[in-house]
C-alpha positions in Angstrom: 71.1 30.8 28.8 74.5 31.2 27.2 75.5 30.3 23.7 77.1 27.0 24.8 73.8 25.5 25.7 71.1 25.3 28.5 71.9 24.6 32.1 71.0 20.9 32.6 68.9 21.6 35.7 66.9 24.3 33.9 66.3 21.9 31.0 65.3 19.1 33.3 62.8 21.4 35.1 61.4 22.6 31.8 60.7 19.2 30.4 59.5 17.6 33.6 56.5 20.0 34.1 53.2 18.9 32.5 52.0 22.5 31.8 55.2 23.4 30.0 55.0 20.2 27.9 51.4 21.2 27.0 52.6 24.7 26.0 55.3 23.2 23.8 52.5 21.0 22.2 50.4 24.0 21.5 53.3 25.9 19.9 54.0 23.1 17.5 50.8 24.1 15.7 51.6 27.8 15.2 53.1 30.9 16.9 50.7 32.1 19.6 50.3 35.0 22.0 50.4 34.3 25.7 46.6 34.7 25.9 46.1 32.2 23.0 48.4 29.7 24.7 46.5 30.1 28.0 43.2 29.5 26.2 44.5 26.5 24.3 45.8 24.7 27.4 43.2 26.0 29.8 45.7 27.6 32.2 45.5 31.0 34.0 47.3 33.7 32.0 49.7 34.6 34.8 50.9 31.1 35.1 51.2 30.7 31.3 53.3 33.9 31.1 55.6 32.5 33.8 56.0 29.2 32.0 56.7 30.9 28.7 59.3 33.1 30.3 61.1 30.0 31.7 60.9 28.2 28.3 62.4 31.3 26.7 65.2 31.4 29.2 66.0 27.8 28.6 66.0 28.3 24.8 63.1 26.2 23.8 60.9 29.2 22.9 61.5 32.4 21.0 59.5 35.6 21.1 58.3 37.7 18.1 58.3 41.4 19.2 55.1 43.4 18.7 54.0 46.9 19.3 52.1 45.9 22.4 53.4 43.3 24.8 50.1 41.4 24.8 50.4 41.0 21.0 53.9 39.4 21.3 53.9 35.9 19.9 55.8 32.9 21.0 57.2 30.1 18.8 59.4 27.1 19.2 63.1 27.6 18.5 63.4 25.0 15.7 67.1 25.6 15.4 67.6 24.7 19.0 65.4 21.6 18.7 67.3 20.6 15.5 70.6 21.0 17.3 69.4 18.6 20.1 68.2 16.1 17.5 71.5 16.3 15.6 73.4 15.7 18.8 71.4 12.6 19.5 71.9 11.3 16.0 75.6 12.0 16.0 76.1 10.7 19.6 77.0 14.2 20.7 76.9 15.0 24.4 76.9 18.1 26.4 79.7 18.5 28.8 79.1 19.7 32.4 81.1 22.6 33.8 80.5 23.5 37.5 79.4 27.1 38.1 82.2 29.5 38.6 80.8 30.7 41.9 80.7 27.2 43.5 83.0 26.5 46.3 86.2 24.8 45.3 85.4 21.6 47.3 82.0 21.4 45.6 83.6 21.9 42.2 86.0 19.0 42.8 83.3 16.7 44.1 81.0 17.5 41.2 83.8 17.1 38.6 84.6 13.7 40.2 81.1 12.3 40.3 79.3 13.7 37.3 79.3 12.4 33.7 79.9 14.8 30.9 76.1 15.3 30.4 75.6 16.2 34.1 74.2 12.8 35.2 75.7 11.2 38.2 78.3 8.5 37.5 78.6 7.3 41.1 76.8 8.3 44.2 79.3 9.0 47.0 79.0 7.3 50.4 80.8 10.0 52.4 78.2 12.3 54.0 79.9 15.6 53.0 80.3 14.6 49.3 76.8 13.2 49.2 75.3 16.4 50.5 77.1 18.3 47.7 75.5 15.9 45.1 72.1 16.3 46.7 72.4 20.1 46.7 73.1 19.8 43.0 70.1 17.6 42.3 67.6 19.6 44.4 67.6 22.5 42.0 65.8 20.4 39.5 62.7 20.7 41.7 60.5 23.9 42.1 60.2 25.0 45.7 56.6 24.5 47.0 55.4 22.5 44.0 53.7 19.2 44.9 55.1 16.1 43.2 53.9 12.5 43.1 56.4 9.8 43.8 56.3 8.9 40.1 57.1 12.4 39.1 60.0 12.5 41.6 61.4 9.3 40.2 61.1 10.5 36.6 63.2 13.6 37.4 65.7 11.7 39.5 66.1 9.0 36.7 67.7 11.7 34.6 70.5 11.9 37.1 71.0 8.3 38.2 69.1 5.0 38.0 69.0 4.7 41.8 65.9 6.8 42.1 64.7 5.3 45.4 68.1 5.8 47.1 68.3 9.4 45.9 64.7 10.1 46.9 65.4 8.7 50.4 68.6 10.7 50.7 66.9 14.0 49.8 64.1 13.3 52.3 66.6 12.4 55.0 68.6 15.6 54.3 65.5 17.7 54.6 65.7 18.9 51.0 62.5 17.1 50.1 59.5 16.7 52.4 56.7 14.2 52.0 53.4 13.0 53.3 53.7 10.0 55.7 52.1 7.7 53.1 54.4 8.9 50.4 51.5 10.3 48.3 53.0 13.8 48.0 56.5 15.2 47.9 57.6 18.9 47.8 60.8 20.9 48.1 60.5 23.3 51.1 60.6 27.0 50.4 63.9 27.2 52.2 65.8 24.0 51.7 68.4 22.9 54.3 71.2 24.1 52.1 71.4 26.6 49.2 75.0 26.4 48.2 75.6 27.5 44.6 76.5 24.3 42.7 74.9 24.6 39.4 76.7 24.5 36.1 76.6 25.0 32.4 76.7 22.7 29.5 79.4 23.1 26.9 79.8 21.1 23.7 
């Protein structure tokens, strides 16, 4: 994470995972070691460490160094959370900046169709432009993780209110797969396209 703020897609992923939300809940009580967090939320230690690393990367969690790595404690970054709260109260918004390594066409399309906070202002009808938007959205989902339709819609709603249309477009593009009855969705390990189209958030 840079000093300007978290990448929107990383933040969406962090806050849309039930285990990470439980970790945040546990850390509101007191700073804890990874083992203590794992015990508190009844999650395997390896998965807990992975989630803590991601929350640290996004900026939600800080680490307190210790002599031994297993004694290292994790705590919520209250300054980061206060900053988010202050932005909400002041009506502040994060501005979206396409990644520098994105292709020029992708940068133009994203700049034209995204709001300052990274949500989608208008879903393009042209196939080429739509695919760029879908490539941007798909990174909010973890490859191989199983999602319910409700979970898919919750994540997509942070980008645009047309969740059913975006969900259908992602499936049609092969970026999301699903059971025939729609009970389970997942992002394939190797999505149809992996163009670099992320971005950062600047105030």
